[in-house]
C-alpha positions in Angstrom: -9.3 30.7 -8.9 -12.3 28.3 -8.3 -10.2 26.6 -5.5 -9.3 29.9 -4.1 -12.8 31.0 -4.0 -13.6 27.7 -2.0 -10.7 27.8 0.2 -11.7 31.4 1.4 -15.5 31.2 1.0 -16.4 30.7 4.7 -15.8 34.2 6.1 -12.3 34.0 4.9 -11.7 30.5 5.8 -12.0 27.0 4.1 -15.5 26.4 2.9 -14.7 23.1 1.5 -16.4 21.2 4.3 -19.5 23.0 3.7 -20.1 22.0 0.1 -21.1 18.9 -1.9 -20.2 20.9 -5.1 -17.0 22.6 -4.9 -17.6 24.8 -7.9 -20.6 26.6 -6.7 -18.6 29.6 -5.1 -16.3 29.9 -8.1 -19.4 30.0 -10.4 -20.5 33.2 -8.6 -17.2 35.0 -7.6 -14.6 33.9 -10.4 -16.1 32.2 -13.4 -18.1 35.1 -14.6 -15.2 37.5 -14.5 -13.0 35.1 -16.3 -15.6 34.4 -19.1 -17.1 38.0 -19.5 -15.1 40.8 -17.9 -12.2 41.2 -20.4 -8.9 42.1 -18.9 -10.2 42.5 -15.4 -8.1 39.8 -13.8 -4.9 39.9 -11.8 -3.4 36.8 -10.3 -0.9 36.4 -7.5 1.6 33.6 -7.9 4.2 32.5 -5.3 6.7 29.7 -5.0 3.8 27.2 -4.4 1.5 28.4 -7.2 -1.4 30.5 -7.5 -2.2 32.1 -4.1 -4.6 34.7 -4.9 -6.7 36.8 -7.4 -8.4 40.1 -8.0 -11.3 40.4 -10.5 -13.7 43.1 -11.1 -15.4 45.5 -13.6 -15.8 49.2 -13.9 -19.5 49.2 -14.3 -21.5 46.8 -11.9 -24.9 47.3 -13.2 -23.9 46.7 -16.8 -21.9 43.6 -15.7 -25.0 42.2 -13.6 -27.0 42.6 -16.9 -24.4 40.8 -18.9 -24.5 37.9 -16.4 -28.3 37.8 -16.7 -28.0 37.2 -20.4 -24.9 35.1 -20.7 -23.9 33.5 -17.6 -26.8 32.6 -15.3 -29.0 30.9 -17.8 -26.7 27.9 -18.3 -26.0 27.5 -14.6 -29.7 27.7 -13.9 -30.3 24.8 -16.4 -27.5 22.8 -14.5 -28.8 23.6 -11.1 -32.4 23.5 -10.4 -33.9 25.7 -7.7 -33.6 23.8 -4.4 -36.7 23.1 -2.2 -37.5 26.1 0.0 -36.8 24.2 3.2 -33.3 23.2 2.0 -30.7 25.0 4.1 -27.3 23.6 2.9 -24.5 25.9 1.7 -25.0 24.4 -1.9 -28.8 25.4 -1.7 -27.8 28.9 -0.7 -25.5 29.5 -3.6 -27.9 27.8 -6.0 -30.6 30.3 -5.0 -28.0 33.2 -5.6 -27.7 31.7 -9.2 -31.3 31.8 -9.6 -32.0 35.1 -7.9 -28.7 37.1 -7.9 -28.5 39.8 -5.3 -28.1 43.1 -6.9 -25.8 45.7 -5.2 -27.7 48.3 -3.7 -28.3 51.4 -6.2 -27.0 53.9 -3.7 -23.7 51.8 -3.8 -23.4 51.6 -7.6 -24.6 55.1 -8.0 -21.6 56.5 -6.2 -19.1 53.6 -6.7 -20.0 51.8 -10.0 -16.9 49.7 -10.3 -16.4 46.6 -8.0 -14.0 43.7 -7.4 -13.3 40.7 -5.6 -10.0 39.9 -4.0 -9.1 36.6 -2.5 -5.8 35.3 -0.9 -5.0 31.9 0.4 -4.0 31.9 4.0 -0.2 31.5 3.0 -0.4 34.8 1.2 -2.3 36.8 4.0 -0.8 39.3 6.3 2.4 39.8 4.3 1.2 43.0 2.3 0.5 40.8 -0.8 -3.2 41.8 -0.8 -2.5 45.4 -0.9 0.1 44.9 -3.7 -2.4 42.9 -5.7 -5.1 45.6 -5.2 -2.8 48.4 -6.2 -1.7 46.3 -9.4 -5.5 45.9 -10.2 -6.3 49.3 -9.8 -3.4 50.6 -11.7 -4.3 48.3 -14.6 -7.9 48.9 -14.6 -8.2 52.5 -13.5 -11.8 51.7 -12.3 -12.9 55.1 -10.8 -14.9 55.0 -7.6 -14.8 51.4 -6.5 -16.9 49.3 -4.0 -16.5 45.8 -2.4 -19.0 43.6 -0.7 -17.8 41.9 2.6 -19.4 39.3 4.7 -20.0 41.2 8.1 -18.9 38.1 9.9 -15.4 38.4 8.3 -13.5 41.0 10.5 -10.2 40.3 8.9 -11.3 41.2 5.5 -13.2 44.3 6.8 -9.9 45.5 8.3 -8.0 44.8 5.2 -10.5 47.0 3.0 -10.6 49.8 5.8 -6.7 49.9 5.7 -6.8 49.9 2.0 -8.7 53.2 2.2 -12.2 51.8 1.7 -14.9 53.3 3.9 -18.4 51.9 4.9 -21.1 52.7 2.6 -24.1 50.7 3.8 -25.1 47.2 5.2 -27.8 44.8 3.7 -28.3 41.5 5.2 -25.0 39.7 5.7 -23.0 42.2 3.5 -21.1 45.3 4.4 -20.6 47.5 1.4 -17.4 49.6 1.4 -16.2 52.2 -1.1 -13.2 54.1 -2.2 -13.4 57.2 -4.4 -9.7 57.6 -5.4 -9.3 54.3 -7.4 -8.7 55.9 -10.7 
């Protein structure tokens, strides 16, 4: 899942050339769900191996609080805050570990659950993402659900809109989309 996070971490494309530490994206978008979100993971496997995953939680605010207590402290000790003038991809992700962005309250207020869904290119465009999403929703029954998408990733935005998610708000680089009938 860490490798998939890296392989899709540059607006849906391969972020490996951008990072010195290939685990940074996974520490944010995969690891905490595996460690702390019991049962909230679905993995897509094809003939070549793991090709995608969906992870999420039904209460984003409570999960952010859980991360503050049990996930971020060890990573903060491992990754010191970079100098303010450092602009590398690694520095950006390390800053996210030290100062995680909270989902806007207007999003979590109406759509408290969230998920991350990532597919390797070989699994994209074949309906597998929609099947993985449906499987995750059927297993989790999360209720109103949101996702955050990089505004510079039009393919992902199209995917989520086709999956019934509507625009909620934008903040910085993130477009927040929600779906009400995810229960």
